[in-house]
N, C-alpha and C positions, 0 to 999 in steps of 0.2 A: 583523419581515421583514413587507411587506403582503400583504393580499389577488393572487392572480392570477385574472382571471377567462380564462372561455374564449371568443373572439374569431374565429367563424368560421362558415359558412356550411353545413347540413346535406347533405353532398353526396348523401344518399341518397334524395333530395328529386325531383320528377321535373322540375325545372327541367335540360335537357340543357344550359346555358353552364356553374351550376355544375359539374355534374359533371366539365365535362369542361375545366375549369378545374386539378382536382385528380388526375384522370386519365391518365397519361401512358402508361400501356402497360395492356393485359389479354389473356388467353385464357382458352380453356376453364376453367383455373381456378385462374388467381391472376391478381391486378391490380396494377399496379405503380404505386402515388399518391402525392403532397405529403399529408404526413402532417398531422392536425389539431390542434388539445388534447384532440378525444376520443379521440385514440389514446394520450395520455400511461401510463395505469396500464397496458395491454399491452405499452408500451414499457420500462417500469419493472421489469415484471415480466422482461419478457426480458434484460433487462440483469442482473439480479438473479441469473441461471444462468449469464450468459454473460461477465462483467466484474470482475475481482477488486477492481474499486473502489465506494464506494459513488457512488451521481447523487440527489441527490433528487427528490423529485417538479417541484417548481419547473423544474427544468434541462432537464424535458419541455417542463412547459405552456410556457415561455420560447423554447426553440426552437421551437415547433411555431406558436408566435401570429406569430413576430418571421420577416415573410419576406423581410424583407429585409438581415438580419444572420445567416440560416442555410436554408440547403438540407436539407429533411429530408424523405427518404423512406420510402419502405415497401411490404412486398409482403404481400400480405393474401391468402389461401386467398377463394376469390371465394363460397361458401355458407356458412361459417361465419364468416366473417371475422378469421379466427385471421393472431395478425400473423408472418410466420414469416421475418423479417426486417426491418430497419432502418439506415438511417444519417443520422448528423446532422454535418453539415458545415460549415465556415466561407468565403464563398465568394473574401472578399477580406480574408484575412489579413495586416491590417498590420501596420506598426508603430503604436503609437499611443499616448500619453502614458497610458492609464487601463490597458492590457494589458502594454505594455515593460516592468514587474516581474517580469513572468509568464514572460519567453519565456528558456531558456535560453540558451547563447552560442552552438552551433550554429543554433537556431531563429533565432536573430539574422543569422547570414553567410549562413543560406537568404534568408532577406529579403532581402539585399543583395543577394544572386547573381542575384537575378530582380525587383530592382527594384521591389521590394514587389508583387510580381504574381503571390501564389502564393493556392492553397485549402487548407484542412486538414480533413481528415477528425477530427472530435471521435470520435464516437464507426460503430462500424459492428456488424451483432452479427447472427448467424444462430441459427435456435431449433437445438438439436443434431438435434432429429428430423427437419431439411429439410437439413441441410446433406449438403454433395456432389449438388445438384442444380442447382448454376449460380447461385445466388441472389444468392450475395458479389459474384460478377461481374457480373450483370446491375445490383447496387448502386453497384457502381465506375461502369458505363460508365454511366449514369443521370448521375452527377455529371459526368464526362466529357462526355457530349454536352450539357452542359447548358453546363459552362466554356466551349464553344465558340460559346453562344448568349450568350453575356453578353456589354455591350460592351466591359467592362476583363478582358479574358480572360486569365487566371492563366497562367504560364510554366509551372508545376509545381503540384502536389498533392501535400503531405505526410501523413504522419500517425505516431502512435507506435504501439510495438509492444514489450512487454517481449522483452527478448533471447534467454529460455528459452522464448517460443514459438514451436518451431522450424514448428509446423502452421501457424499463423497467417504465420508469415515466408516459409515456402514456396508459400502460395498469394498473397501481395502481389507477390512474384518473379514467379511467372507470372503477373498481370495487368499486370507492366510494370512495377511499384517495383523500385527498386534502395535499397541498404543507404548513406544518406548519411555518420552520424555515430548516434556513439550517447553517450548520456546517465544521467552518474551519478544515481543516487537520492539 
């Protein structure tokens, strides 16, 4: 595996144009912004306490570096810069030669149903101490808002959730998702 480097501009400098390119919205306490590879360590730490699967560091670095392939946003506390939640999505999750081998039959059917115009939430996490504050909804709405601005607008957004994660399923249904299919492990 080759070395990966961090390609981003320091958003904490005084260049307002650079800062504005990363910040989506903010209030007195939190900032919703695009993530950079400098956020990878915090995102990995949050993923360890949030997901039952292991994500290597390069998953975060690659996702945060490649703005053409990934939509990655996070909510950070304004003063401590703690990562309260994050989302990594693929805005153009389509059938291609490389990824096709990894798709399940229900995924292929969903892609076909929407003429290859779907977005996929690969990861979404909110810190356990920050749950029930609306951060998950903010992250999903940031993706929906972005989808509406993209030239190739997806017809659907999908994600995977473990069937025994009732709390997550209720949250996703509350935000407008419907159960489409089940994939056996």
